[in-house]
N, C-alpha and C positions, 0 to 999 in steps of 0.2 A: 783665693779663688776656690769655690767648691768643686771637688773632683768627682768624676763619674766612677764609682767603685764596682768591685766585682758583685756586690749585693745588688746594686742597681742593674747591672747587666742580667743577673739571674731573674730579677723582677721583670725586665724587659722581655726576656725569652718566655717566661711563664705567661705574660700578657698576651703574647702572640698565640700561645697554645689555648688559653681560655677564650680568646676571641674567635679563633677558628672553630673550636669545638662547639661554642655557643651557636654560631651561624650554621654549622653542619646539622646539629640537632634540631634546630628550628625549620630548616629546609626538609629534613627527613620527616619531621612531624607534619609539615604542610603536605608532603607526598602521601603520608599515610591517610590523612583526611581526604585527600583527593581519590585515593584507591577505594575508600569506603563511601565515596560519593557524598561527602559532607563538604559541598562546594563553598559554603559560606565560611566554614571554620578554615578551610584551605586558604581562601582568599585573604582573610584576616590575618592568619599566621604569616603567610607570604608578604602581605601588605606591610606589617610592622617591620619586617626585614628590609623591605624595599625603601620605606620611608627613612629609617635610620641610615641606610647605605647611601641614599641620595643626599641626605643632609650632610653627612661627613664628607662626602666627595666635593660638595659645593664649598664648604669651609676649607678643606684641604687645598683645593686648587686656588681659592682666593688667597690663601697664605703663601702659596708659591709665587703668586703674582706680587704680593706685598714685599716678599723677601728680596734683599738686594742681589742675592746670588742664587736664583732658583735652580733647584736640582743639582747644586754643587758644581756649576760650571767653571768655578775658579776664575772669575773675572774675565770671561770670554766676551767677544765682540757682541754687538747688538743683534746681528744676524744670527750668530750661534745661540744666543739666548732665546731668540724667537723660535728657532728650530727645536730647542730644548722644551720650551713652553708648549709647542704644538704636540710634541711626543707625550708630555706630562698631561695635556688636556685629553688625549686619546686614551691614556691609561685610566684617567678618572672617569671618562665616559663609559669604560668597561668595568666600572665599579671596583677598581683595583688600586685606587689612589692610596688607601691606607696601607696596602701591602708595599707599595714603593716607599712610603714613609718608614715602615718597619725595616725595609732593606738598608735605607740610609742610617737609621738609628743603630742596627746591628753592626754595620760597618764601623761607625764612629765609636760605638760603645766598645767593641772589641779592641780597637786601637787604644782607647783610653783606659779601659779596665784590665785588659789582658796583655796586650803587647807592651804597653808603657806603665804597667802597674809597679814596676820596680823603681820608677823615677818618682820620688816623693818630694825631695827637697832640691831647690836650685833648678827647678824645671824651666825648660826654654819656653819662649813665647809660642812657638809652634805647638808644643805639647799642650800648653794651656789652651790654645784655640781648639785642639781636638777635644779636650774635656768639656769646653764650653759648647761646642757643636753637639756632642753627645747628650749633654744635659737639655739643650734646646730641642733637639729632635725628640727625645723621650718625653719632654713636657708637652710638646705639641701633640704627640700621640695620646697622652693622657687626657688632654682636653677633648680630642676626637672621641676616645672611648667613653668619656663622660656623656657626650651626646648619644652615642649608641646605647648606653646603659638605660637612659630614661626614655628614649624613643622607641626602643625595641625590647629590652630585657624586662623592664617593669611592666608594660602592657601585656607582654607575652605571658608572665606568670598569672595575671588576672585572667586572661582568656583560656589558657590551658587548665587552670584550676576550676574554672566554671565548667569546662568540657568534661573534666574528671568527675565532677559532682553529678552530671547528667548523662554520663555514658555508662552503658552496661558492659561494654568491652573496652577494658583499659590495657594499654600496651606499655611496655618498659620504656619506650622512647618518649612517651608523654611525661613520665615521671623524670626521665633524664633531662627533658627540655626545661622542666621547672627547676631542677637542682642546678643545672648549668647557668640558668638565668639568675638565680640567687648567687652563685658563685661569681658570675660576671659583675653583678652589682657590688659585691663584697670587694672584689679584687680592683676594679676600676676606681672605686671610691677611695680605697687605701692608697693605690698607687698615685692616683691624682693628688691626694692630700700631701704625700711626701715629695712628689716631683715638683709640684708648683712652688713650694717653699724652697726647694733646693735651687730652682732656677732664678729666684730673686735674691740678690746678694744681700739686701738690707733686712732679710727676714731670718729669724731664728728657726733652726730645723726642729721638727718634732722628734722627740726622743722615741726610740723604739721601746717597746715594753708597755707599761700601764698607760702612759698618755696616748700612744697610737692605738692601743687596744680599746680604750675607752671611747675614743672618736669613732672607731669602726663599729663598735657595738651600738653606739648612740644611732648612727645612721642605719645600720642593718636592722635593729629592733624597731625603730619608728617606721621605717619603709615597710617592713614585713607585716606589721600590725595594720597599716593603712591598706596594703594590698589585700590582705585577707578580708578586711572590712568591706572594700569594694566588691570583692568576689561574693560575699554574703548578700550584699545589696542587690547584685545582678541576679541572685537566686530568688530574691523577693519579687523584683520587677526587673525584667532583663534590660529595658531601655533606661532604667534609672541610673545605672552606673555610667554609661556614655553621656547622658545629659548632665550629671553632676561633674564629670570630668571636663566637659565642654565649658561649663559655667566657671569652674575653677581655673581652667586655661585662659579664659577671657580676663578673669580678674588678675591672674598672674602677668599676663601680657600687658594689661593696662598699668599695672604697678611698675613693670620694667620700663615702660615708655615714660612714666612720671619720673623715674630716676635719671632719665636723659643719659643712657649708657653710651659709651664711646668705644666700643670694642672693635668695630669694623671701620675700614676706611671709606666704604661705600654706604650711602644713606639707605639704599634699598636692601643691602645686606644686613644693615644694622637693624632694620625693622624685622627682617627674617630671624636674626639672632634673638631679638626680644620675643618673638613668637615661640622660639625653641625654649628660651627661658621660662616662659609661661607654662610649657609642658613639664619641665623640670620642677617648677614650684608645686605642681599637682602632687608630687610624691614626697618632696623634702624641701627644707629651707636651705637657701644659700644666700650669703651676703652679696648682693648685686651692686653695692654702692659703698665707697670708701667712707664709712661712718660707723659709729656704735650702733649695734642692732639688738641690744637687750630688750627694748620694748617690742620691736618687730618680731623677733623670735618667740617672745612670750605670748604675743597675740596669735601668732601662727599655730603654736602647739596648744594653746587654749582652745582655738576653734577645732583643731584636730581631735582633741579629747572629747569635745562636744559632739563632733560629727560621728566619731567612733561610738560613743554611748547611744546616740539616736539610731544608728544602724542596727545595733545589737537589740535595742528595744523594739525597733520596727519589725525585725525578724522574728523575735519572740511573739509578738502581737499578731502578725499576719500569718505565721506558719507555726501554730502551736504543735502540731503533730511532728513537724520536722524538728522543732526545738527539743522535743522529747527524745529524739533519736541520739545514737551514740556520738555521732560526730559533732553535733552542734555544741554540746558542753565542752568537749575538747577544743574546738575551734575558738569559742568564745573566751575560754580561759587563756588560750594562747594569745589571742588578740590583746586582752587586758594586760596579760603578764609582760608581753613583749613591749607594749606601749609604755607601761610603768617602768621597766628596766631601761628602756631607751631614754625616757626623761631623766631618770636617775644618772645615767651615763652622760647625758647632755650637761646636767648641772655640775658633775664632777669634772668634766673636761673644761668647760668655759669658766667654772669658778675657781679651780685649783691647778689644772694641768696645761692649759693653753700657754704657749710661749709668751704671749703678751702680759700674762699675769705677773711674770717676773721681770719682764722687759718694759719698764715704765716709760722708756723713751718712745715706744711705739704703742700709743693708746688705742689704736684700731688698726685693722688690716687694710693695706693698700690694695684695693680691689677694682673691680669693673666700674667704670663711671669716672674715673679721675680725668682731669682736664689736660694733663701734660701729654700732648700727642707724641712727644719724642720717646716716651716709654714704650716698651715692647707690648705686644698684645697680651702677653702672660700677666702683665700688671693691671690689665683692663678686664680680666676674666673673672668668672665667678670665684668667690672665696668661700670660706667655711666659718 
């Protein structure tokens, strides 16, 4: 059985810090826009926070309902479980469900990684259960953070970057909001990547070092390049970016529906999940079905390169004066360089460093969309 280590506990604590700091900077940024009477910017900034918050509360509460022992009641009676679920529902309505999960994760994580860290061999079944609970709680949090990342952090970077381009008065908190959003994307992606495989007993773990770094850089570079491209497109025609994102969201949602995902126990929630997957696919590729995705990922990033090139050419053609300014060459070089480096890291990871390259008995990742309903939701979630 895979154990919850001190490194995992430290990653859990850092995850809490990055999440809180990301939310605080976004709310502070929204307040600054409000104080400067930029009501649209304030509404959009706060809207992204609210959208991601509501989404993760919905999924978090539904997972409490799906779990056999919601809230750690320890096999209590039905009436006691109902009381616990009512309290859990109130906490989620107050947008604090994720903090409840962090509290449970810290409790189990402390017991597994700190209190019982000396027990390595001949561990009892109770101690194994503690490690299993810690890993499970941490993985659920990573899945929720992944939703928060692509529903709040990624759109927030596009919005705040556009505002910086057109704002004469720039504040430190605006830069902080962008930096913390990038940090949130990086951390949640890496933490999710590690935690999901740790929670699946039949999966080989990703080695720290070059394999983990190559995966992180692949995601970070390709996402950063696309976010900068969408920001430039908004600078050309303001409504072009939301229209393009809406089209990509529809295509991503339709694709998720065609894959017949089975992540949720409720049909209505499953459709909502597919809509969220459509938003995630705007920014990056994930394997949403248990199958080989070489062709799919190749087509995805081929269109990504085509779209990036088109946006750069469109910006140069429609805004020749701006394209001669100092920031455009720097931004365009950054866009091309990060996309190229991201593709290189992608090839390195999937071609040489992915665990399945050496594990021939696992020809592809067991992911979202499998038909075995007895498996946990983590085996039906997005893969990499």
